[in-house]
N, C-alpha and C positions, 0 to 999 in steps of 0.2 A: 504494501500499500504507499502510496507518497501522499506525504503531509503538505496541506498550502499554510503557510501560516504569516500573516498579514502583520508587518510593521507598517508604522505613519510617518513622512518625512519630518514631520513638523518637530516629533518628540526623539530624533535620530537616535542611535544606539539604546534607548530606555524598553529594556526588556518589561516593563510592568506596560508599559502602550503597545504589545505585542498580543496577539490572539491567534488560538488557529483555527479557520477558517472553516475546513474540510480536509477530507480524505480520500483517495481515488486510484481504483485498483490500477491504472494506467498511469505510465509519464505524461502520454501525450491528452490524457483528462485532465491531468495534473495544469499542465500550462494553458489550457485551455480556459479553465477556472484563474487560472493569473490573469491572464490577459483582458478574461469577462473584468478582473477587479480594475485592473489600469484603465482600461475606456471608460469604467465607471465613472471615476475618477474626473478622469480629464474631461467627459460631459458638462461635467459639474461645474468645472472651472472654467469650459470654454466661452467667450464673447463673444456675437458677431463682430468681424473687425480685428480679432487679435493675431496677430501673426506667431510663426512656429515656437518662436524663442521665449515669447511670453508666456505663451499658454506653457511650455517645459519649464520653465520660472517659479509660475504656480505650481503645477505639479510636485516640482523638488522640493518648495516650503512644503505645501499640507497636503498632499495626494496620498494617499495609501501605498505601501509597497512588500505586496507579497513576493515570498520565495517560496522556494519549496525543499522539503527538507530529502536530502540524503537521494540526489540525482544518480540516476546508473551511469557507467562509465562512456565519458565522451558526449556526454548529451550536459544540457545547462539551460538554465532560464536566466534574463537579467531584467527587470523589471525597467529600468532605467533605459536600457536598450533600444524595448519595446514601446518604451515611453514618448522619447525621441521620435522616431519612426512614424508612430501614432499622429503625433502633433503635429508633425509635415500634413500628412493625410488631413488629417481634421482642418484644420486651418485650412486647407487649396481647397475642399472641399464647402467650407464652410461660409468661405470668399463667392464662388458662386451661390450658395442658399441664401445669402446676406444678400445677396442681388435680389434675388426673387423675391424675398418677403420685403423689403423693401416694396418696390412696384405696387406687388398686391397689395399693401397698407394705403399706400396713395392710392391706389385705383377705388379702395372701401373710404377712403375719406369724401373725396369725391363727390363719389354717389350716395354713403348712409352718412345725413350732420353724427346720427347718435353714436358712431362710431368713434368720432373725435371726445366726447364727452364721457364713457363709459371703460375708459381704455386705464384701470386699476385693477389689483389684484389682494387677496389678503393673503394672510401669512398667519400661522401657529409657529413659532418659535419656540421649542424645550430645551432648556440650557441644563448641562452638569456640571459644574467647576467646584474649587476649592480654593483658597488663600493660602497661595506659597511665601515664606521669606527668607529673608539674606542672613545666607552663611560667612562668614567671615574664614573660616579654614577651608570650604570648599569654594570660596569666590562665585555664589551663583545663589539663585534662589532656589531654595528646595520646599517641598510640601510632602504631605502625606494624603493620598488617595481616598483614604477612608471616612476622614473627615470631610465630607461632600455634600453640595447640595442641589436640589433641582428645582426649576422656575419657569413658568411659561409666560411670555407674554404675546401680544397680539397686534399685528401693522395692517395697515392700510398702504401702499405702496404704487408709486404709479406703474404702468405695465409694461417699461420695459426694464424691470427690475428682474422680469421673470424671463430665459428662456427656454424653450423646448420646454416646459413643466418644472425648471429646477433654478435655484437662485447663484448665482456664480459665486466664485470667490472674491472679487473684489466688494459686493454687494455684502456679502457675509460678514466681510470685515468691516465694512461700514454699521453694520448691526453691534458687532462687538464692539467698535469705540464709542456707540449711542449708548452703551450701557455700562462702559466699564471706564470710557476717558480715549481722547486721542492719542495720549500715550501708556495703554494698557498696557502693550508689549514690553515697554520698558520698566514699568511698576510703580508707585507710589508713592507721595515725598517720605513715608511712616516706613518707607522698606518694607512694605512687600507688594505682592504682585498677585494678579489673579491668574489663574491658569483653570481653561475649558476643556475639560476631560473629554464633552463628550456635545454635538448639538444637534438637531433635527429641526429642519427648518421645512416645513409642508405646508405646500401650495392649496388652499381650499380652491375646492369646484364650485361650480357655481350652482348646485346644489347645496353642498354646503353653506355658501354664503348666503343664500334664504334662509336658514336654520338659525343662524344669527350666535354660533355656539358661548361666543365670549361674551354673549349675555346674562349668561348661568354660574361666572365664574367673578370673582373676584380680582383678576388676574389684568395690568396695565395693558393702557389701549394705546394706539401711536400712528398719526398720520404722516407720511414722506411727502412731500409735496415733491415738484417737478425738480426744483432746485435742490433737493435731498436735504432740505430744511427738517427737523422731526419735530412736532408737534404733542404734548399727552391730550391725550381727549377721553371724553367718559366713553363707557361702552355703549352706549342708546344714540353717542356723533359719530362712534366708529363705522 
């Protein structure tokens, strides 16, 4: 059996951030699974107009890095090499698809005025985080993943925040900056630093939006304007 494990580029060389994805009876199946994990990360981070170098940089900073334990002699799989090639392919395909989408959107706006006024999406953002503190001996922030919290917030955002059903890396980072502060990756003035252990961003479907699920919670609600300014609003206003 071939075991596929997944590390995270945002936590390079951190064994606590590595998990077993699954195991497969053949090498080919294990490679296919690993490639699918890389493809999923790249699709999440891809934005229309992105070049291959920018996409690869996002992947190297935040993407999933699968590897296969004990490959057979003469075989090997490098997630980073595969990602580099896929970045070239995706960005090449994306340039063509982006032009087609732009033309389609322009036609819709000309023929349907409502298409310009209903261009918003709703997000349910669930974050698992913890607080770390500076360690002079190690020269870095350290944290205990057992001391963690989970919370949910809701956003109404411009339609361009969502591409092919997902929120890309840049928009995800904008949410983190809103919640933790612009310099959150550098740490806080008191020497502490927030670490995001997991983040699930769910784009609500039209039927879900009609149900207005945020009304039944006491969770914060925010509206993001076209200029990416954020305003806290009541659940009724969202």
